[in-house]
N, C-alpha and C positions, 0 to 999 in steps of 0.2 A: 455620757450625752452635757451637750451646750445653753446658754443660753446670748441668743444672736438679739444687741441692739440699736435703734440707728438712730441713732444723737443728729436735728439739723442745729449743726453750730458754723452760728453768724457772720455774717459777709461780710471783712475788715479783719477775722480773727485766724490767725497761722490753727491752719485744724487741726494738720498733722501731729504736731506741737502739744496741741488741746486732745486730739484721740487719743494721745496716748497716755493722756496725765491723768484720763477718767481711766484707760485700760492701769494703768497701773496700780495709779493715785487708788482707784476703788476695789482694789482684788492685795496683790502683797505689799500693796506699800518699799517704799525704799529699800535698801538695802545694804545689805553691810560683809565687809572680804570675809566678819569675824566667824559670820554663820555659810560657811562657804563647805559644808558637809555638810549642812540642810541643804544646797541648791534644792537638788529634786524634788524634793517635796516641795520646796519657792516654787515651782514652777509648774507645779500642776496645778495651783492655788492663779494663776495670773490670765489676767486678762489680756487679749491677741486682738490690735486691730488690725481687721478683716479686711480692710480695705476703705475710698475716700470719695465724692460720687458728686464731683461740681456739681450745683443747681444753676437754675436760669436766674435767682433773686442777687444771687451775689457768692451765697450764702456757697454749704456743703453740707454732702451728710456722709452720715461716717458711722461703720461696721464695727462694733462691738461685741467682740465672744468672751461669751464670761461660765468659767467651769460649775458646772449643777455641786460640787462639791466642797463651792461657798459661799451654799446656802442652803436653810432648815424647808425648803419642802409648803410652803408658806411667805404671804405676796407682804407680811412686815421686812424680816432677812434681806425677799428679793429688790422692795422699793430703799433700801439703805444702802444694798450694795452698787444700784444700777445708777439709780440719782439721790442718794444721801448726800456725803458733805460737796461732792460737785455743785449739786443746783442752788450752792450759792456761791459761783463762780463769772453767776447770768450772762452765759456765752455759750449757753445751748438748752434744745428744745428736745425731751423724746416724744419720736415719731411715731417707733413700734416695739412691741418685744414679741419673742418669738418663743415661746417655752414647747418646751415638749409636751403632750399629750397629758402622757402621767406627770405632771404636774401638779400641787396639787389638791383639790377637793373636783370633781363632779357635781351636783345636781342634786340632792336623794330624788324630787318631783321631776325639775322640769317640764320637755311643751306634753311629754307623756305622760304624766303623773300624776299632770295635775287636769289634764284632758282625762285622763279614768276616773279621775275625784269624781270630776265634775257632767260624766257622760254623755261631753260631747267633743263630737269628734270631724265635722265635719263646717265646723262656717268659724270665722272669727269670735270672742268671747270677747265680748262687749264686758267692762271696768267701769261701775262706776265710785264715786268721795263725794265723804259725809262733806259738808257746806250747809252755814255759813266751818272758818274751817272754827273757827272758838266763838262761845257763846254758847251751843249747844245743850241740856242738859240731857243723863243717860236717858231717859225716857225720849229724846225728843230725837234719839239718832234709832230708841230704835219704831217708832212710829214712818221714820226714814225709809227703813230695813224693811221694816211690811212695803212702803210702797214698793219699795223698785225689785222684791224679789213678787215679789206678788204677780209682778207684770215682766220677769222674767230675767233681770241677771243673774249674771253669772255670776261677778266681784264685786264686794265692795270693798274701799280699806280706809282705814284713817286721813284724816288731812296731815304731814310731815311734822307740822308745826304741832301739835298736839298731842300734846307728852302728859304726864299722867298726873293732873290740876285737880282742885279741891274742889270745880263746881260742876261737875263730868267722870270722875276715876274713870279710870280703863276699867276695873272688872266689875261694876259698875252699865258700863257700854254697852262692854260685854255679854254680861248676863240679861241686857234689855231684850239684845240681837240674838241673842240665839232663841231668845222665849218665841222673837217672831220665827224664826228657824224654822223650831219646831215644828210651829204652826201651818206654818207653809208650805215644808217638806211632808208635814202628814196630809195638805190635802191637793200637793203634784206631784209626788214624791221626787220635787228636784234638794237638789243638791244646792248652796250658793257657799264660798268661802269669803269670810268675810273678815282681811286681813287689820290686823289689828298694834296699833301703832306702839313694837315695846320702844323703854326712851328709860331712859337712869343711868349713875355713877356704873361702872362697866361689873361690883359686883352685885351690885344691886339690880341690874339689867338681869344674871343672868333669873340670877332666884325668879323676878316680874317675869319672866319669858319662861319658867316651871311651871308656875302659879294660872298661866295665859292658858295653857295646853291643859291644865288637869283640872279648868275653870269652862274649857269648853273650845277653847277656837282650835282654829279649825287651816291658820293661816298669818303669818307673819309680813308686820311690816319694818323695814328698817335703817334708817338712813345711813350710809352704813361710810361716808366720807363723813360724818358726824362721830365718828362713835368708833372708825375703824375697819378696815378692812381686817382686819387678828378678832374680833367683832362677830361678825359674819361666820368664819371661818368654825368658832369657834359652837355657835348656835349651830350650824349646818352640820358635826361632827358632834355633835351632844343626841343621841338616843332616846333623849326627853326630850326631844324638838319636835318629833314625826310630822311636819306639818308643812308644807310649802313658806318660804322665802323670800317676799317681795324685795326688793330692790332698791329703792329711792335717788335719785342720784346730787338731794339738797349738798351745796359747796364744790360740784364741779367745778361751774366756774372758777373756786379762782385755782386751781390749777391749771383750767385748758383753755381759759382762754386768753391770755394770751398769747401774742398772736410767735412771740420769735424765745419765748422761756414755758417752763413746764413738765407736763406728761399730755397729751393729744389727749380728744375722748376717746376714740376709735382703745386708746389705754387702759382709759381710765375709768373709763365706763362697759367696756367689753371682752376686752383681754383680763383684766385683774377680774371684774367679776362675775367675769364664766371659772377662774382659775382659784376663788375664795369659796363657795358653793351656792352663790344663786340662785334659785332657779326661777327666780323671776325679775329683771333686771327696768328699769323705766329713767327715761331716756325725752330730749325736745325730738319735736315732730318739724319736721322743714315749712309742716306746712303748719300748722301751730301759731301760738303766741312768742311764743322763742323767738329769736336769730340762729340762727341751726341752719348750713350748707346740707344738701338733701348726701352729701359723697357722704359727707362726714354722718348721718344718720343710719346713711346703707353699710355703710365699715363694720356699725355698733349690732345692728339685724345680723348680719356676715355672721361674727363673733361670738354670739350667741348662741345663732345653730350652729357654729359647729360640736356648739360642747352640750346639742338640745335645751338650752336657757329661755325661757320664751320670752317675745320683745316687746318688750307696750311703748307706746312712742305714747306721745305725752302732752299736756301742755297746750288748750286752748283744740282739743279733741270736739267739736260737733256732729252729729247727722249728715251736715255740708259730707265732711273730707271720710266721707268712707269710700264711691268710688275712687277715690285717687288715696286709700287704704291697703283695697283691695287688689292698686293696681301695684303699689311696692312691696306689699307681702304677700298676698295673697290668707291662707286660714287658720297661718299659726301665725298667728299675732294678738294681743290682746288692743282693743280698743278702751282708751280708754279718759272713760271722760269727767271735769268738778260740774262748773258750768254747764255744761254743754249739756245735762241732764238734769241736772239740779233746778236752773235758771226756767228749765222751757214757757213759756206760760202757760200750762195747764199742772206743770205739780213732775215732780219726779217720775213720777207715774208716767207718767204717760215719754215726759223723758228719754223710758227706756226705751218703750212704746215704740220713737220716733225715731231711735238706733233699728233694730228690727227690722223697721219695716223697707228702711233705707236699707240693709242686711238682702232684704229679700226682694229691691225695687233697684240696688244698680249692677253697671256695669263696669268693671274693673277702667282707669281713666277718664270715663269718659260723665261728664256734669251734670247735675239733675240739675231740669230743665224744670222750673216753677208752676208754668199751667199746665204742666201733662201727670202733674200731680194732684191727687185726690185731698177731699179733706180730710183733716185730721192730725191725726198727731210727727209729723215728717214731716206732710205742710208746711205745719206749726213753725214747727223747728228753721226751719227755710225762711219761713217769711223776717223768724231772729234773726238769726245766724246768718243767712245768703251758701250763697254756692266758693271757689277758693276763684 
């Protein structure tokens, strides 16, 4: 088995030379005649330049084949091999990595498992985010949880910048929300996933994850790129962490936003997350508040779905974009809204109702016409945020 990597080598750079530098320097390295008796073994570990394709902008796309024998079935050794030292040369960008299907981990839950936990199979899932991000007490979190849970929310998550802080410790937030969940579940029979942000130094992070699950956390949120893919892999492989893991894209721009260097968003947020064990992955939506090309978003969507990972387009999602999301995703998607729910003029419960009204009334790809929407949460949302 082997791993194929596409590098876009900048215009004006000798593509053949640099592709060979990558193939050799990122694998077996330099050769000495004193190791001639090991040549066969050496060649089994050597990268090979497969092809070089000129691009319209003057750059070249070089494909290098790497042996899987050089890596450890994880993301850390993989990234070290394909781009580690060479990333500092500043002359290439990793555009794609094609891995064997069995490489790494598949999600423990993914699309099918999360739907089973929620008992929802025929529509997009709706997710809220606790806002404000900082300054709320554990009691405040519980009150918000109650409002959105009673309105039918499927998932709610911590904001990614909210850690285990003195003003609202993580276990206290979880306790407050669990109490509300048990009340709502007893009344309605509905489950709600609360993706609790797990943070801390690596050794503390795993201890906290165990304590959270023991205390009733039914989902976790992880800032994967801040803490490392290896932490995600470890949590996903841990039998004590028997809950879905939602992966946040914080820091992705530092790896992927530069046009001529780094690693492409579909690799960082699609391929790597899907092979590291994430159950659901957040990333920007092209109709949201962050600049993001539609083709990039759709590529991430497809790479996640191909491994049963739930796509979560995010950032600036509100009820007015529901028709676009349905056209792009169909039903296997999470509509993730922070201010799009929390800042509804009539409160978070009404913000949740507005999304369900939008799902009931939307036609994929057809924008809402305000004058055709009856008075209620959806109309109030459209009056505030409009339509794309």
